[in-house]
All heavy atoms as an XYZ file, in Angstrom:
739
protein
N     -15.604      1.661    -14.673
C     -14.791      2.201    -15.763
C     -14.217      1.061    -16.591
O     -14.049     -0.041    -16.073
C     -13.690      3.088    -15.200
O     -12.755      2.347    -14.460
N     -13.914      1.292    -17.859
C     -13.446      0.196    -18.718
C     -12.091     -0.373    -18.310
O     -11.766     -1.498    -18.665
C     -13.371      0.827    -20.108
C     -13.515      2.292    -19.931
C     -14.094      2.538    -18.577
N     -11.291      0.398    -17.552
C      -9.985     -0.126    -17.140
C     -10.021     -0.804    -15.774
O      -9.009     -1.267    -15.265
C      -8.912      0.974    -17.166
C      -9.279      2.204    -16.348
O     -10.346      2.192    -15.685
O      -8.515      3.179    -16.373
N     -11.199     -0.894    -15.151
C     -11.324     -1.551    -13.847
C     -11.160     -3.059    -13.991
O     -11.590     -3.647    -14.981
C     -12.679     -1.244    -13.236
N     -10.559     -3.711    -12.996
C     -10.499     -5.174    -13.004
C     -11.916     -5.754    -12.964
O     -12.854     -5.093    -12.503
C      -9.748     -5.510    -11.712
C      -9.047     -4.246    -11.324
C      -9.905     -3.126    -11.825
N     -12.068     -6.989    -13.438
C     -13.381     -7.632    -13.423
C     -13.229     -9.106    -13.060
O     -12.122     -9.617    -12.943
C     -14.061     -7.499    -14.788
O     -13.336     -8.206    -15.769
N     -14.353     -9.759    -12.899
C     -14.390    -11.207    -12.621
C     -13.606    -11.592    -11.367
O     -12.997    -12.659    -11.323
C     -13.867    -12.014    -13.827
C     -14.606    -11.689    -15.106
O     -15.839    -11.557    -15.048
O     -13.955    -11.548    -16.155
N     -13.627    -10.727    -10.347
C     -12.952    -11.067     -9.092
C     -13.601    -12.299     -8.495
O     -14.823    -12.417     -8.458
C     -13.037     -9.893     -8.112
C     -12.437    -10.138     -6.728
C     -10.933    -10.398     -6.817
C     -12.721     -8.958     -5.807
N     -12.769    -13.237     -8.063
C     -13.263    -14.462     -7.446
C     -12.226    -15.009     -6.474
O     -11.039    -14.706     -6.593
C     -13.595    -15.510     -8.506
C     -12.420    -15.894     -9.382
C     -12.870    -16.419    -10.748
N     -11.749    -16.654    -11.645
C     -11.167    -15.729    -12.403
N     -11.565    -14.485    -12.354
N     -10.178    -16.038    -13.203
N     -12.691    -15.801     -5.525
C     -11.796    -16.502     -4.601
C     -11.509    -17.869     -5.201
O     -12.434    -18.603     -5.537
C     -12.441    -16.639     -3.235
N     -10.231    -18.193     -5.371
C      -9.887    -19.484     -5.970
C      -9.497    -20.522     -4.920
O      -9.667    -21.708     -5.138
C      -8.782    -19.353     -7.055
C      -9.337    -18.644     -8.276
C      -7.560    -18.644     -6.547
N      -8.983    -20.058     -3.774
C      -8.663    -20.965     -2.671
C      -8.997    -20.257     -1.363
O      -8.581    -19.120     -1.161
C      -7.157    -21.337     -2.662
O      -6.787    -21.828     -3.938
C      -6.860    -22.405     -1.621
N      -9.756    -20.929     -0.501
C     -10.098    -20.357      0.796
C      -9.791    -21.400      1.862
O     -10.342    -22.494      1.834
C     -11.591    -19.961      0.859
C     -11.932    -19.374      2.223
C     -11.944    -18.991     -0.259
N      -8.889    -21.053      2.786
C      -8.578    -21.935      3.919
C      -8.752    -21.133      5.203
O      -9.041    -19.937      5.152
C      -7.136    -22.476      3.838
O      -6.221    -21.384      4.033
C      -6.856    -23.157      2.507
N      -8.543    -21.768      6.345
C      -8.718    -21.093      7.629
C      -7.712    -19.968      7.832
O      -7.915    -19.098      8.673
C      -8.611    -22.102      8.770
N      -6.602    -19.963      7.067
C      -5.608    -18.911      7.290
C      -5.239    -18.093      6.064
O      -4.358    -17.240      6.144
C      -4.348    -19.476      7.961
C      -3.864    -20.746      7.300
O      -4.252    -21.043      6.182
N      -3.043    -21.498      7.989
N      -5.893    -18.315      4.920
C      -5.632    -17.439      3.776
C      -6.727    -17.533      2.725
O      -7.423    -18.540      2.631
C      -4.263    -17.714      3.153
C      -4.157    -18.998      2.374
C      -2.772    -19.162      1.758
O      -1.768    -18.760      2.333
N      -2.710    -19.767      0.605
N      -6.839    -16.451      1.957
C      -7.781    -16.383      0.836
C      -6.987    -15.982     -0.396
O      -6.310    -14.954     -0.386
C      -8.902    -15.348      1.098
C      -9.780    -15.189     -0.137
C      -9.743    -15.751      2.305
N      -7.034    -16.818     -1.437
C      -6.363    -16.488     -2.689
C      -7.399    -15.942     -3.661
O      -8.410    -16.576     -3.927
C      -5.683    -17.717     -3.287
C      -4.914    -17.385     -4.557
C      -4.243    -18.599     -5.189
O      -4.332    -19.704     -4.633
O      -3.637    -18.420     -6.250
N      -7.127    -14.746     -4.168
C      -8.042    -14.060     -5.074
C      -7.480    -14.031     -6.482
O      -6.260    -14.007     -6.670
C      -8.258    -12.615     -4.596
C      -8.787    -12.470     -3.176
C      -8.636    -11.038     -2.718
C     -10.220    -12.929     -3.106
N      -8.369    -14.010     -7.461
C      -7.963    -13.918     -8.867
C      -8.965    -13.020     -9.590
O     -10.141    -12.987     -9.228
C      -7.942    -15.315     -9.480
C      -7.274    -15.398    -10.831
C      -7.128    -16.862    -11.255
O      -8.097    -17.620    -11.225
N      -5.934    -17.249    -11.607
N      -8.487    -12.271    -10.593
C      -9.347    -11.374    -11.351
C      -8.800    -11.204    -12.753
O      -7.711    -11.664    -13.074
C      -9.460    -10.006    -10.657
C      -8.145     -9.311    -10.490
C      -7.531     -8.476    -11.378
C      -7.249     -9.415     -9.380
N      -6.318     -8.052    -10.887
C      -6.125     -8.614     -9.653
C      -7.295    -10.120     -8.167
C      -5.056     -8.499     -8.774
C      -6.225     -9.995     -7.292
C      -5.127     -9.189     -7.601
N      -9.569    -10.525    -13.593
C      -9.155    -10.216    -14.955
C      -8.687     -8.767    -14.999
O      -9.387     -7.866    -14.529
C     -10.329    -10.419    -15.930
O     -10.773    -11.776    -15.818
C      -9.903    -10.145    -17.369
N      -7.495     -8.555    -15.550
C      -6.883     -7.225    -15.632
C      -7.295     -6.545    -16.932
O      -7.198     -7.143    -17.998
C      -5.353     -7.386    -15.567
C      -4.614     -6.089    -15.798
O      -5.079     -5.044    -15.334
O      -3.552     -6.117    -16.458
N      -7.757     -5.282    -16.844
C      -8.137     -4.523    -18.038
C      -7.336     -3.239    -18.197
O      -7.482     -2.540    -19.199
C      -9.631     -4.178    -18.007
C     -10.514     -5.381    -18.049
N     -10.671     -6.162    -19.172
C     -11.272     -5.959    -17.087
C     -11.499     -7.162    -18.901
N     -11.879     -7.067    -17.647
N      -6.509     -2.889    -17.215
C      -5.745     -1.644    -17.276
C      -4.474     -1.848    -18.093
O      -3.950     -2.952    -18.177
C      -5.383     -1.175    -15.867
N      -3.997     -0.764    -18.699
C      -2.725     -0.798    -19.411
C      -1.802      0.223    -18.783
O      -2.207      1.360    -18.542
C      -2.932     -0.482    -20.890
C      -3.637     -1.604    -21.627
C      -3.667     -1.372    -23.122
O      -2.842     -0.599    -23.632
O      -4.531     -1.974    -23.776
N      -0.571     -0.190    -18.493
C       0.407      0.723    -17.934
C       0.271      0.953    -16.442
O       0.856      1.881    -15.894
N      -0.477      0.108    -15.749
C      -0.632      0.300    -14.311
C       0.692      0.050    -13.591
O       1.538     -0.694    -14.077
C      -1.746     -0.587    -13.738
C      -1.448     -2.073    -13.687
C      -1.899     -2.830    -14.922
O      -1.859     -2.290    -16.040
O      -2.277     -3.993    -14.777
N       0.855      0.686    -12.441
C       2.080      0.543    -11.656
C       1.858     -0.299    -10.405
O       2.805     -0.675     -9.730
C       2.672      1.917    -11.269
C       3.151      2.647    -12.515
C       1.679      2.760    -10.494
N       0.588     -0.590    -10.092
C       0.276     -1.396     -8.905
C      -1.185     -1.824     -8.966
O      -1.964     -1.301     -9.757
C       0.515     -0.582     -7.630
N      -1.511     -2.783     -8.119
C      -2.906     -3.139     -7.861
C      -3.114     -3.105     -6.360
O      -2.199     -3.372     -5.587
C      -3.310     -4.532     -8.403
C      -3.637     -4.504     -9.851
C      -2.297     -5.567     -8.081
N      -4.332     -2.778     -5.965
C      -4.679     -2.704     -4.552
C      -5.923     -3.541     -4.316
O      -6.939     -3.362     -4.996
C      -4.917     -1.246     -4.102
C      -5.340     -1.202     -2.635
C      -3.678     -0.398     -4.338
N      -5.823     -4.460     -3.359
C      -6.977     -5.249     -2.931
C      -7.548     -4.564     -1.696
O      -6.816     -4.266     -0.753
C      -6.578     -6.701     -2.602
C      -7.768     -7.473     -2.038
C      -6.014     -7.399     -3.828
N      -8.844     -4.299     -1.725
C      -9.522     -3.719     -0.578
C     -10.353     -4.789      0.104
O     -10.856     -5.705     -0.549
C     -10.430     -2.568     -1.009
C      -9.668     -1.391     -1.588
C     -10.586     -0.234     -1.884
O     -11.643     -0.410     -2.485
N     -10.187      0.955     -1.465
N     -10.501     -4.652      1.432
C     -11.227     -5.649      2.212
C     -12.032     -4.957      3.299
O     -11.644     -3.908      3.803
C     -10.215     -6.592      2.859
C     -10.841     -7.698      3.691
C      -9.786     -8.556      4.325
N      -9.321     -7.907      5.547
C      -8.374     -8.400      6.328
N      -7.737     -9.501      5.992
N      -8.014     -7.781      7.417
N     -13.151     -5.551      3.652
C     -13.876     -5.147      4.857
C     -14.424     -6.419      5.503
O     -14.528     -7.460      4.858
C     -14.968     -4.124      4.561
S     -16.287     -4.630      3.455
N     -14.737     -6.325      6.794
C     -15.174     -7.503      7.550
C     -16.688     -7.482      7.715
O     -17.265     -6.460      8.077
C     -14.500     -7.543      8.906
N     -17.318     -8.625      7.415
C     -18.761     -8.760      7.557
C     -19.427     -8.939      6.210
O     -18.989     -8.386      5.209
N     -20.514     -9.682      6.178
C     -21.186    -10.015      4.918
C     -21.794     -8.802      4.237
O     -21.943     -8.782      3.020
C     -22.255    -11.075      5.164
N     -22.169     -7.779      5.004
C     -22.827     -6.608      4.426
C     -21.994     -5.339      4.562
O     -22.500     -4.240      4.397
C     -24.190     -6.381      5.091
C     -25.128     -7.561      4.869
O     -25.176     -8.068      3.729
O     -25.792     -7.980      5.833
N     -20.704     -5.478      4.875
C     -19.868     -4.305      5.127
C     -19.700     -3.460      3.863
O     -19.777     -3.954      2.746
C     -18.514     -4.722      5.672
S     -17.497     -5.633      4.493
N     -19.491     -2.172      4.071
C     -19.272     -1.249      2.957
C     -18.022     -0.393      3.197
O     -17.647      0.411      2.357
C     -20.478     -0.329      2.794
C     -21.784     -1.079      2.599
C     -22.486     -0.669      1.338
C     -23.838     -1.301      1.146
N     -23.930     -2.697      1.240
N     -17.393     -0.530      4.357
C     -16.248      0.303      4.740
C     -14.929     -0.349      4.309
O     -14.098     -0.724      5.122
C     -16.263      0.577      6.243
C     -16.306     -0.699      7.079
O     -16.769     -1.743      6.569
O     -15.879     -0.658      8.246
N     -14.745     -0.470      2.985
C     -13.543     -1.102      2.446
C     -12.300     -0.281      2.787
O     -12.325      0.949      2.720
C     -13.642     -1.218      0.919
C     -14.610     -2.261      0.447
C     -15.926     -1.938      0.175
C     -14.199     -3.578      0.268
C     -16.822     -2.897     -0.277
C     -15.088     -4.542     -0.184
C     -16.401     -4.201     -0.453
N     -11.226     -0.967      3.153
C      -9.929     -0.320      3.342
C      -8.895     -1.083      2.514
O      -9.076     -2.268      2.209
C      -9.491     -0.313      4.817
O      -9.436     -1.654      5.301
C     -10.451      0.492      5.680
N      -7.829     -0.401      2.162
C      -6.772     -1.042      1.386
C      -6.103     -2.106      2.253
O      -5.633     -1.809      3.352
C      -5.752     -0.013      0.913
C      -6.324      0.960     -0.088
O      -7.425      0.765     -0.597
N      -5.592      2.009     -0.383
N      -6.078     -3.354      1.773
C      -5.545     -4.465      2.550
C      -4.251     -5.021      1.968
O      -3.370     -5.431      2.703
C      -6.580     -5.578      2.650
N      -4.141     -5.058      0.651
C      -2.964     -5.628     -0.006
C      -2.592     -4.720     -1.162
O      -3.427     -4.449     -2.027
C      -3.235     -7.049     -0.557
C      -3.737     -7.993      0.545
C      -1.989     -7.615     -1.236
C      -4.287     -9.304     -0.003
N      -1.368     -4.261     -1.191
C      -0.870     -3.499     -2.325
C       0.253     -4.270     -2.989
O       1.099     -4.840     -2.307
N       0.224     -4.339     -4.300
C       1.261     -5.060     -5.036
C       1.783     -4.156     -6.141
O       1.017     -3.708     -6.989
C       0.705     -6.345     -5.663
C       0.285     -7.370     -4.663
C      -0.186     -8.676     -5.296
O      -0.250     -9.648     -4.601
N      -0.524     -8.719     -6.560
N       3.074     -3.882     -6.102
C       3.677     -3.070     -7.156
C       3.790     -3.890     -8.430
O       3.852     -5.119     -8.391
C       5.058     -2.592     -6.713
N       3.820     -3.193     -9.553
C       3.980     -3.865    -10.833
C       2.676     -3.915    -11.602
O       1.606     -3.711    -11.042
N       2.804     -4.170    -12.881
C       1.631     -4.205    -13.740
C       1.161     -5.605    -14.028
O       1.863     -6.586    -13.792
N      -0.047     -5.691    -14.527
C      -0.644     -6.931    -15.010
C      -0.817     -8.008    -13.950
O      -0.842     -9.193    -14.274
C       0.153     -7.477    -16.207
C       0.227     -6.473    -17.332
O      -0.741     -5.787    -17.624
N       1.393     -6.360    -17.939
N      -0.946     -7.630    -12.685
C      -1.209     -8.623    -11.645
C      -2.643     -9.116    -11.776
O      -3.554     -8.336    -12.065
C      -1.034     -8.009    -10.254
O       0.309     -7.752     -9.993
N      -2.837    -10.402    -11.552
C      -4.182    -10.968    -11.597
C      -4.470    -11.870    -10.398
O      -5.505    -12.530    -10.365
C      -4.405    -11.775    -12.892
O      -3.413    -12.803    -12.966
C      -4.318    -10.888    -14.127
N      -3.560    -11.906     -9.428
C      -3.785    -12.715     -8.223
C      -3.218    -11.994     -7.002
O      -2.309    -11.175     -7.116
C      -3.111    -14.102     -8.302
O      -1.702    -13.929     -8.424
C      -3.644    -14.934     -9.450
N      -3.764    -12.322     -5.853
C      -3.250    -11.836     -4.577
C      -3.675    -12.832     -3.509
O      -4.675    -13.530     -3.666
C      -3.788    -10.451     -4.248
N      -2.908    -12.893     -2.422
C      -3.239    -13.775     -1.306
C      -3.353    -12.933     -0.044
O      -2.436    -12.188      0.297
C      -2.165    -14.877     -1.128
C      -2.510    -15.755      0.069
C      -2.044    -15.720     -2.389
N      -4.495    -13.049      0.627
C      -4.712    -12.373      1.912
C      -4.393    -13.377      3.005
O      -5.132    -14.343      3.200
C      -6.155    -11.884      2.015
C      -6.412    -11.104      3.295
O      -5.480    -10.940      4.111
O      -7.553    -10.659      3.476
N      -3.287    -13.131      3.701
C      -2.879    -14.032      4.790
C      -3.268    -13.467      6.160
O      -2.870    -14.000      7.180
C      -1.369    -14.261      4.724
C      -0.953    -15.032      3.495
C       0.552    -15.299      3.453
N       0.898    -16.152      2.324
C       1.134    -15.706      1.097
N       1.086    -14.416      0.836
N       1.439    -16.548      0.121
N      -4.036    -12.371      6.178
C      -4.425    -11.715      7.429
C      -5.886    -11.991      7.777
O      -6.584    -11.117      8.280
C      -4.195    -10.200      7.296
C      -2.799     -9.804      6.894
C      -1.766    -10.198      7.934
O      -1.976    -10.015      9.124
N      -0.669    -10.781      7.486
N      -6.353    -13.197      7.485
C      -7.749    -13.536      7.772
C      -7.858    -14.293      9.091
O      -6.890    -14.908      9.543
C      -8.386    -14.359      6.625
C      -8.394    -13.560      5.330
C      -7.677    -15.685      6.437
N      -9.033    -14.224      9.676
C      -9.312    -14.936     10.924
C     -10.283    -16.076     10.631
O     -11.279    -15.871      9.920
C      -9.943    -13.989     11.945
C      -9.066    -12.816     12.333
C      -7.793    -13.256     13.022
O      -7.811    -14.143     13.871
N      -6.685    -12.659     12.637
N     -10.022    -17.283     11.150
C     -10.937    -18.408     10.934
C     -12.358    -18.071     11.399
O     -12.542    -17.426     12.431
C     -10.339    -19.529     11.784
C      -8.892    -19.164     11.928
C      -8.851    -17.666     11.948
N     -13.347    -18.462     10.600
C     -14.743    -18.254     10.945
C     -15.288    -16.883     10.580
O     -16.476    -16.629     10.748
N     -14.442    -15.990     10.062
C     -14.882    -14.637      9.701
C     -15.377    -14.594      8.256
O     -15.014    -15.435      7.443
C     -13.737    -13.637      9.845
C     -13.366    -13.322     11.277
S     -14.567    -12.243     12.073
C     -14.359    -10.730     11.120
N     -16.196    -13.595      7.958
C     -16.643    -13.328      6.595
C     -16.060    -11.994      6.169
O     -16.092    -11.024      6.939
C     -18.174    -13.296      6.523
O     -18.669    -14.590      6.884
C     -18.659    -12.947      5.113
N     -15.511    -11.942      4.960
C     -14.918    -10.719      4.425
C     -15.504    -10.412      3.058
O     -15.960    -11.316      2.357
C     -13.399    -10.879      4.266
C     -12.677    -11.124      5.555
C     -12.312    -12.416      5.926
C     -12.346    -10.077      6.409
C     -11.644    -12.658      7.108
C     -11.675    -10.311      7.603
C     -11.322    -11.597      7.952
O     -10.660    -11.828      9.119
N     -15.462     -9.146      2.681
C     -15.782     -8.740      1.314
C     -14.505     -8.159      0.713
O     -13.732     -7.497      1.399
C     -16.915     -7.719      1.288
C     -18.221     -8.329      1.800
C     -19.384     -7.373      1.674
N     -19.765     -7.289      0.266
C     -20.164     -6.163     -0.334
N     -20.219     -5.026      0.321
N     -20.506     -6.168     -1.608
N     -14.322     -8.419     -0.582
C     -13.131     -7.951     -1.297
C     -13.519     -7.235     -2.575
O     -14.540     -7.548     -3.193
C     -12.249     -9.141     -1.701
C     -11.598     -9.861     -0.569
C     -12.193    -10.986     -0.009
C     -10.368     -9.441     -0.058
C     -11.592    -11.665      1.024
C      -9.767    -10.120      0.980
C     -10.372    -11.226      1.525
O      -9.774    -11.905      2.550
N     -12.673     -6.308     -2.992
C     -12.718     -5.717     -4.322
C     -11.292     -5.267     -4.647
O     -10.437     -5.200     -3.758
C     -13.727     -4.562     -4.408
C     -13.394     -3.362     -3.549
C     -14.527     -2.359     -3.563
N     -14.126     -1.143     -2.859
C     -14.941     -0.133     -2.604
N     -16.211     -0.197     -2.984
N     -14.506      0.939     -1.978
N     -11.024     -4.980     -5.912
C      -9.655     -4.667     -6.333
C      -9.692     -3.539     -7.362
O     -10.684     -3.373     -8.078
C      -8.965     -5.944     -6.888
C      -9.652     -6.477     -8.108
C      -7.500     -5.713     -7.165
N      -8.614     -2.748     -7.392
C      -8.466     -1.734     -8.433
C      -6.996     -1.614     -8.814
O      -6.118     -2.018     -8.062
C      -9.048     -0.378     -8.012
C      -8.322      0.318     -6.885
C      -7.302      1.238     -7.146
C      -8.665      0.087     -5.555
C      -6.646      1.889     -6.112
C      -8.016      0.736     -4.532
C      -7.005      1.640     -4.810
O      -6.352      2.282     -3.788
N      -6.760     -1.076    -10.005
C      -5.394     -0.848    -10.481
C      -5.023      0.611    -10.262
O      -5.895      1.480    -10.165
C      -5.290     -1.211    -11.964
N      -3.721      0.881    -10.180
C      -3.215      2.242    -10.003
C      -2.434      2.627    -11.253
O      -1.495      1.916    -11.652
C      -2.314      2.342     -8.756
C      -1.762      3.762     -8.604
C      -3.083      1.918     -7.503
N      -2.839      3.747    -11.854
C      -2.207      4.230    -13.079
C      -1.377      5.478    -12.780
O      -1.788      6.318    -11.986
C      -3.270      4.586    -14.122
C      -4.207      3.460    -14.535
C      -5.359      4.006    -15.364
C      -3.450      2.408    -15.298
N      -0.203      5.623    -13.430
C       0.567      6.851    -13.254
C      -0.022      7.956    -14.132
O      -0.446      7.693    -15.252
C       1.961      6.451    -13.734
C       1.716      5.386    -14.758
C       0.470      4.659    -14.306
N      -0.077      9.179    -13.607
C      -0.498     10.323    -14.404
C       0.444     11.481    -14.065
O       1.126     11.435    -13.030
C      -1.954     10.764    -14.097
O      -1.981     11.405    -12.818
C      -2.922      9.596    -14.136
N       0.495     12.509    -14.883
C       1.346     13.662    -14.560
C       0.979     14.315    -13.223
O       1.819     14.926    -12.573
C       1.102     14.627    -15.723
C       0.659     13.748    -16.852
C      -0.109     12.627    -16.211
N      -0.268     14.167    -12.796
C      -0.708     14.737    -11.517
C      -0.502     13.779    -10.339
O      -0.837     14.108     -9.211
C      -2.189     15.122    -11.584
C      -2.514     16.218    -12.589
C      -2.541     15.730    -14.032
O      -2.930     14.593    -14.312
N      -2.087     16.568    -14.947
N       0.028     12.603    -10.596
C       0.219     11.605     -9.539
C      -0.611     10.370     -9.811
O      -1.350     10.311    -10.795
N      -0.495      9.358     -8.965
C      -1.213      8.095     -9.191
C      -2.725      8.298     -9.205
O      -3.258      9.110     -8.459
C      -0.803      7.228     -8.005
C       0.414      7.873     -7.439
C       0.335      9.326     -7.773
N      -3.392      7.523    -10.068
C      -4.849      7.549    -10.173
C      -5.356      6.117    -10.166
O      -4.850      5.272    -10.894
C      -5.268      8.234    -11.480
C      -6.790      8.217    -11.712
C      -7.191      8.796    -13.059
N      -6.861      7.942    -14.185
C      -7.593      6.923    -14.617
N      -8.683      6.549    -13.989
N      -7.214      6.213    -15.683
N      -6.357      5.866     -9.350
C      -6.949      4.540     -9.308
C      -7.979      4.364    -10.408
O      -8.654      5.321    -10.792
N      -8.068      3.162    -10.932
C      -9.139      2.831    -11.874
C     -10.418      2.665    -11.073
O     -10.417      2.769     -9.846
C      -8.848      1.509    -12.607
O      -8.844      0.443    -11.639
C      -7.535      1.537    -13.355
N     -11.494      2.347    -11.745
C     -12.695      1.952    -11.026
C     -12.428      0.644    -10.297
O     -11.428     -0.034    -10.548
N     -13.311      0.292     -9.388
C     -13.131     -0.948     -8.627
C     -13.842     -2.103     -9.317
O     -14.793     -1.914    -10.070
C     -13.620     -0.819     -7.169
C     -12.756      0.166     -6.413
C     -15.077     -0.440     -7.102
N     -13.358     -3.294     -9.024
C     -13.958     -4.518     -9.563
C     -15.287     -4.795     -8.869
O     -15.704     -4.073     -7.958
C     -13.021     -5.702     -9.303
O     -13.011     -5.995     -7.901
N     -15.900     -5.885     -9.274
C     -17.040     -6.418     -8.535
C     -16.579     -6.755     -7.114
O     -15.406     -7.056     -6.883
C     -17.574     -7.674     -9.228
C     -16.508     -8.749     -9.412
O     -15.471     -8.501    -10.024
N     -16.750     -9.937     -8.885
N     -17.486     -6.668     -6.157
C     -17.179     -7.057     -4.784
C     -17.650     -8.493     -4.562
O     -18.704     -8.891     -5.067
C     -17.874     -6.117     -3.797
N     -16.855     -9.257     -3.846
C     -17.237    -10.635     -3.531
C     -17.232    -10.827     -2.016
O     -16.519    -10.132     -1.298
C     -16.314    -11.674     -4.192
C     -14.870    -11.531     -3.717
C     -16.406    -11.578     -5.706
C     -13.985    -12.709     -4.084
N     -18.015    -11.778     -1.556
C     -18.091    -12.121     -0.138
C     -17.473    -13.498      0.043
O     -17.801    -14.436     -0.700
C     -19.559    -12.132      0.357
O     -20.116    -10.837      0.090
C     -19.652    -12.448      1.834
N     -16.559    -13.611      1.011
C     -15.850    -14.870      1.248
C     -15.994    -15.239      2.720
O     -15.664    -14.438      3.604
C     -14.347    -14.735      0.897
C     -13.601    -16.024      1.217
C     -14.172    -14.356     -0.563
N     -16.457    -16.454      2.980
C     -16.539    -16.972      4.350
C     -15.331    -17.869      4.598
O     -15.139    -18.873      3.906
C     -17.822    -17.765      4.551
O     -18.941    -16.907      4.407
N     -14.530    -17.481      5.580
C     -13.327    -18.245      5.928
C     -13.747    -19.375      6.858
O     -14.420    -19.131      7.870
C     -12.289    -17.326      6.605
C     -11.058    -18.119      7.049
C     -11.899    -16.190      5.668
N     -13.360    -20.613      6.525
C     -13.755    -21.727      7.390
C     -13.031    -21.694      8.733
O     -11.961    -21.120      8.861
C     -13.339    -22.967      6.581
C     -12.271    -22.500      5.669
C     -12.545    -21.053      5.385
N     -13.660    -22.304      9.730
C     -12.960    -22.484     11.015
C     -11.928    -23.587     10.774
O     -12.158    -24.473      9.985
C     -13.937    -22.874     12.091
C     -14.966    -21.780     12.320
C     -15.832    -22.077     13.535
N     -16.877    -21.076     13.634
C     -16.708    -19.862     14.169
N     -15.526    -19.532     14.638
N     -17.692    -19.003     14.215
N     -10.841    -23.513     11.447
C      -9.703    -24.455     11.309
C      -9.963    -25.632     10.418
O     -10.777    -26.417     10.445
C      -9.255    -24.921     12.686
C      -8.770    -23.782     13.527
C      -7.624    -22.957     12.936
O      -6.741    -23.519     12.258
O      -7.618    -21.744     13.116
């Protein structure tokens, strides 16, 4: 969707955290949600990081395990009269966390 985040990328990867950055396309969003799954080919994304507020373009995942591979994607949450609605999801990226 046109309001989905894009250009998701990992900007810093260490043994204990992954810093993500993306381009925001939504207007009036109330939160962003980073989804994560474990494994290079995983498809079972779950919500991992929620951040209230609009126009977020970064998040840090501090719940990573050294030596693991994760996939990430992100979406924005928009308010509607029927309740919150998620935008489409960003591109998915694969990140290999280094061992110590």
